[in-house]
VMD Tcl script that draws the C-alpha trace (Angstrom):
set ca {
  {0.00 0.00 0.00}
  {1.60 3.23 -1.18}
  {-1.08 5.63 -0.04}
  {0.34 7.64 2.81}
  {-1.03 10.58 4.71}
  {0.25 13.98 3.51}
  {2.05 15.02 6.65}
  {3.16 11.45 7.39}
  {4.89 11.26 4.01}
  {6.43 14.68 4.55}
  {7.45 13.87 8.11}
  {9.13 10.61 7.13}
  {11.15 12.36 4.45}
  {12.08 15.20 6.81}
  {12.82 12.74 9.62}
  {15.21 10.67 7.53}
  {16.95 13.73 6.08}
  {17.29 15.47 9.44}
  {18.35 12.21 11.03}
  {21.19 11.65 8.58}
  {22.39 15.25 8.83}
  {22.22 15.37 12.61}
  {23.89 11.98 12.93}
  {26.85 13.27 10.96}
  {26.81 16.54 12.93}
  {26.69 14.77 16.29}
  {29.57 12.53 15.25}
  {31.64 15.53 14.19}
  {30.93 17.36 17.44}
  {31.78 14.29 19.51}
  {35.11 13.92 17.73}
  {35.78 17.54 18.70}
  {35.09 16.66 22.31}
  {31.54 18.07 22.33}
  {28.91 15.57 23.52}
  {25.20 16.40 23.50}
  {23.72 15.45 26.93}
  {20.65 13.20 27.08}
  {18.35 16.02 28.20}
  {19.61 18.16 25.37}
  {19.05 15.28 22.96}
  {15.46 14.91 24.11}
  {14.85 18.63 23.65}
  {16.43 18.45 20.21}
  {14.29 15.42 19.29}
  {11.13 17.12 20.54}
  {11.77 20.34 18.61}
  {12.54 18.57 15.34}
  {9.99 15.77 15.82}
  {7.03 17.97 16.70}
  {8.22 20.82 14.49}
  {8.25 18.68 11.35}
  {4.70 17.52 12.00}
  {3.30 20.99 12.55}
  {5.12 22.45 9.56}
  {3.50 19.71 7.44}
  {0.09 20.52 8.92}
  {0.52 24.25 8.38}
  {1.34 23.65 4.71}
  {-1.32 20.99 4.17}
  {-3.95 23.16 2.42}
  {-1.41 24.80 0.14}
  {0.17 21.45 -0.74}
  {-3.25 19.87 -1.29}
  {-4.24 22.53 -3.80}
  {-0.88 22.37 -5.58}
  {-0.67 18.58 -5.81}
  {-4.26 17.97 -6.94}
  {-4.79 21.06 -9.11}
  {-7.88 21.94 -7.07}
  {-9.76 25.13 -7.89}
  {-11.38 26.98 -4.99}
  {-15.02 27.93 -5.48}
  {-15.09 31.66 -4.82}
  {-18.19 32.41 -6.88}
  {-20.38 29.48 -7.98}
  {-20.25 28.98 -11.74}
  {-23.42 26.96 -11.95}
  {-26.09 25.08 -10.10}
  {-23.80 22.18 -9.17}
  {-21.24 24.42 -7.47}
  {-23.99 26.41 -5.74}
  {-25.48 23.18 -4.41}
  {-22.02 22.03 -3.32}
  {-21.43 25.20 -1.30}
  {-24.87 25.14 0.29}
  {-24.54 21.47 1.25}
  {-21.15 22.00 2.90}
  {-22.43 25.12 4.67}
  {-25.44 23.25 6.05}
  {-23.31 20.32 7.22}
  {-20.69 22.59 8.79}
  {-23.38 24.34 10.81}
  {-24.80 21.00 11.92}
  {-21.31 19.81 12.93}
  {-20.55 23.03 14.82}
  {-17.61 24.24 12.71}
  {-16.98 27.28 10.53}
  {-17.64 27.05 6.81}
  {-14.65 25.36 5.15}
  {-13.26 26.42 1.82}
  {-14.64 24.26 -0.96}
  {-12.73 23.20 -4.07}
  {-13.05 20.90 -7.08}
  {-10.06 19.03 -8.51}
  {-9.77 17.29 -11.88}
  {-9.93 13.48 -11.69}
  {-12.05 10.89 -13.43}
  {-12.22 8.86 -10.22}
  {-14.74 9.74 -7.51}
  {-12.81 11.01 -4.51}
  {-12.78 13.77 -1.92}
  {-10.57 14.92 0.93}
  {-10.46 17.38 3.81}
  {-7.41 19.07 5.26}
  {-6.30 22.15 7.15}
  {-4.48 23.17 10.31}
  {-7.62 24.31 12.14}
  {-11.21 23.11 12.40}
  {-12.48 26.59 11.54}
  {-10.10 27.14 8.59}
  {-10.27 23.87 6.72}
  {-10.64 22.79 3.11}
  {-13.03 20.27 1.57}
  {-12.32 19.23 -2.02}
  {-14.16 16.87 -4.34}
  {-13.17 15.43 -7.69}
  {-14.97 16.05 -10.95}
  {-15.40 12.27 -11.14}
  {-17.27 12.31 -7.84}
  {-19.70 14.96 -9.04}
  {-20.25 13.16 -12.33}
  {-20.29 9.56 -11.08}
  {-22.50 9.83 -8.00}
  {-26.00 11.10 -7.39}
  {-26.56 13.99 -5.00}
  {-27.50 11.81 -2.03}
  {-24.19 9.96 -2.37}
  {-22.20 13.16 -2.86}
  {-23.88 14.64 0.21}
  {-22.80 11.60 2.23}
  {-19.21 11.93 1.02}
  {-19.22 15.60 1.99}
  {-20.58 14.63 5.41}
  {-17.71 12.17 5.81}
  {-15.16 14.90 5.08}
  {-16.88 17.50 7.27}
  {-16.86 14.92 10.08}
  {-13.09 14.55 9.72}
  {-12.80 18.29 10.31}
  {-15.28 18.34 13.20}
  {-13.51 15.40 14.87}
  {-10.19 17.25 14.70}
  {-8.53 14.35 12.91}
  {-5.83 16.44 11.27}
  {-4.52 17.98 14.48}
  {-4.81 14.68 16.37}
  {-2.79 12.84 13.75}
  {-0.24 15.65 13.84}
  {0.20 15.32 17.60}
  {0.52 11.53 17.38}
  {3.02 11.78 14.54}
  {4.98 14.47 16.36}
  {5.28 12.43 19.55}
  {6.36 9.35 17.60}
  {8.88 11.40 15.62}
  {10.34 12.61 18.90}
  {10.82 9.10 20.22}
  {12.22 7.88 16.90}
  {14.86 10.61 16.89}
  {15.74 10.06 20.53}
  {15.84 6.27 20.77}
  {17.58 5.77 17.44}
  {20.50 7.76 18.84}
  {20.41 5.87 22.12}
  {20.53 2.58 20.19}
  {23.32 3.91 17.98}
  {25.36 4.88 21.03}
  {24.80 1.45 22.61}
  {25.96 -0.36 19.46}
  {29.00 1.89 19.15}
  {30.06 1.46 22.78}
  {29.07 -2.16 23.50}
  {29.36 -3.94 20.13}
  {32.18 -1.95 18.53}
  {33.76 -1.04 21.88}
  {34.49 2.47 20.75}
  {35.34 4.60 23.78}
  {36.12 7.95 22.18}
  {33.79 10.06 20.11}
  {31.28 8.42 17.78}
  {32.49 5.66 15.48}
  {31.03 3.81 12.52}
  {28.85 1.74 14.86}
  {27.02 4.87 15.97}
  {26.38 6.11 12.43}
  {25.21 2.76 11.06}
  {23.27 1.82 14.18}
  {21.48 5.16 14.41}
  {20.41 5.26 10.78}
  {19.28 1.61 10.80}
  {17.38 2.07 14.08}
  {15.75 5.21 12.75}
  {14.49 3.42 9.65}
  {13.09 0.52 11.71}
  {11.49 2.77 14.34}
  {10.01 4.99 11.63}
  {8.33 1.95 10.08}
  {6.91 0.98 13.50}
  {5.70 4.55 14.06}
  {4.01 4.55 10.65}
  {2.14 1.33 11.51}
  {0.84 2.99 14.69}
  {-0.30 6.13 12.88}
  {-1.93 4.08 10.12}
  {-3.86 2.10 12.73}
  {-5.27 5.33 14.12}
  {-6.00 6.58 10.60}
  {-8.06 3.47 9.88}
  {-10.03 3.95 13.11}
  {-10.83 7.56 12.24}
  {-12.35 6.45 8.93}
  {-15.03 4.48 10.77}
  {-15.81 7.53 12.90}
  {-15.97 9.78 9.83}
  {-18.32 7.31 8.10}
  {-20.57 7.39 11.17}
  {-20.45 11.18 11.08}
  {-21.36 11.20 7.40}
  {-24.30 8.93 8.17}
  {-25.51 11.34 10.86}
  {-25.23 14.36 8.57}
  {-26.59 12.80 5.36}
  {-28.34 9.59 6.40}
  {-27.06 6.03 6.70}
  {-28.52 4.85 3.35}
  {-26.69 7.62 1.50}
  {-23.38 6.85 3.23}
  {-23.72 3.12 2.56}
  {-24.64 3.72 -1.08}
  {-21.71 6.11 -1.52}
  {-19.26 3.48 -0.24}
  {-20.84 0.82 -2.43}
  {-20.53 3.13 -5.43}
  {-16.84 3.60 -4.61}
  {-16.42 -0.18 -4.73}
  {-17.48 -0.19 -8.38}
  {-14.60 2.16 -9.22}
  {-11.84 0.38 -7.28}
  {-10.37 -1.60 -10.16}
  {-9.99 1.47 -12.36}
  {-9.54 4.15 -9.72}
  {-6.99 6.90 -10.22}
  {-5.36 7.42 -6.81}
  {-4.72 10.83 -5.37}
  {-1.10 12.01 -5.27}
  {0.83 10.03 -2.67}
  {0.97 13.03 -0.32}
  {-2.83 13.36 -0.31}
  {-4.06 9.78 -0.68}
  {-4.84 9.09 2.96}
  {-7.03 12.18 3.08}
  {-9.25 10.73 0.35}
  {-12.47 8.89 1.06}
  {-11.51 5.70 -0.76}
  {-8.61 3.32 -0.20}
  {-7.81 0.32 1.95}
  {-7.16 -2.45 -0.54}
  {-4.86 -5.35 0.20}
  {-4.25 -7.54 3.20}
  {-1.44 -8.97 5.25}
  {1.56 -6.70 5.67}
  {0.13 -4.13 3.25}
  {-2.85 -3.66 5.56}
  {-0.56 -2.49 8.37}
  {0.54 0.44 6.20}
  {-2.92 1.23 4.83}
  {-4.54 4.50 5.89}
  {-8.06 3.19 5.15}
  {-9.90 0.01 6.12}
  {-11.40 -2.00 3.23}
  {-14.66 -0.57 1.92}
  {-16.52 -3.79 2.73}
  {-15.56 -3.42 6.41}
  {-16.75 0.18 6.46}
  {-20.07 -0.80 4.87}
  {-20.49 -3.64 7.37}
  {-19.86 -1.24 10.26}
  {-22.58 1.14 9.03}
  {-25.00 -1.71 8.53}
  {-24.31 -3.08 12.01}
  {-22.66 -6.26 10.74}
  {-19.26 -5.52 12.30}
}
mol new
graphics top color blue
foreach p $ca { graphics top sphere $p radius 0.5 }
foreach p [lrange $ca 0 end-1] q [lrange $ca 1 end] { graphics top cylinder $p $q radius 0.2 }
display resetview
């Protein structure tokens, strides 16, 4: 499964890059007789771990628009866009949040996503394929799903979880690297090759574990968003929307990798791939709405 949450994908890239650079920097400083104390290392890990997550979140709307080619609806250009705005406005009021920005992005596949750093300054975007391939009851349910993500605060919650995990990855990878360097390679001065190799390897392994944890939470939030969509637009509409998405799975055009986990569809594959999937399978989501799960 290659669909990864926007800020998770960004954070992993930033984490690996920062990790390599700081590993080399720490080794250089140690060879000069400068050793970063454990408390200082934790502060460093917290600043970079949490900072990377919140930078990703702050840029999420801008990146979403750039990567999908979405066009914000400032003035409705027809009845469909007017209906889209009114539906989102009604659902936002029912969910107790401010009116999100609404956009349409070009894609033949039916899809939609929500993003934004704040509940009251969010973005909801739908694909042209969604508007053309679903009836209005189904589109309304999809919009309710995305509005529920915003109302539930999923973006900020995932950011906090990712930030905490990033912090521990940065910290413990260096602790493991130091242990390998001192105990296995018996290096007693500065940081040797054992520290560099051990830290980078540990960081890659711990990052994979952290991603599995975040993906588990992401899958849980999809069930909650489906339930929210059912409350806002009716259970039959939400079930029918998910069933309609099933008919497009074999020929679906995925969102860009940075945005895929924000989309409403996803969750194919089992086994190891399921651990890294941001969405549960559609059949499980339908079963949950129908009370069969």
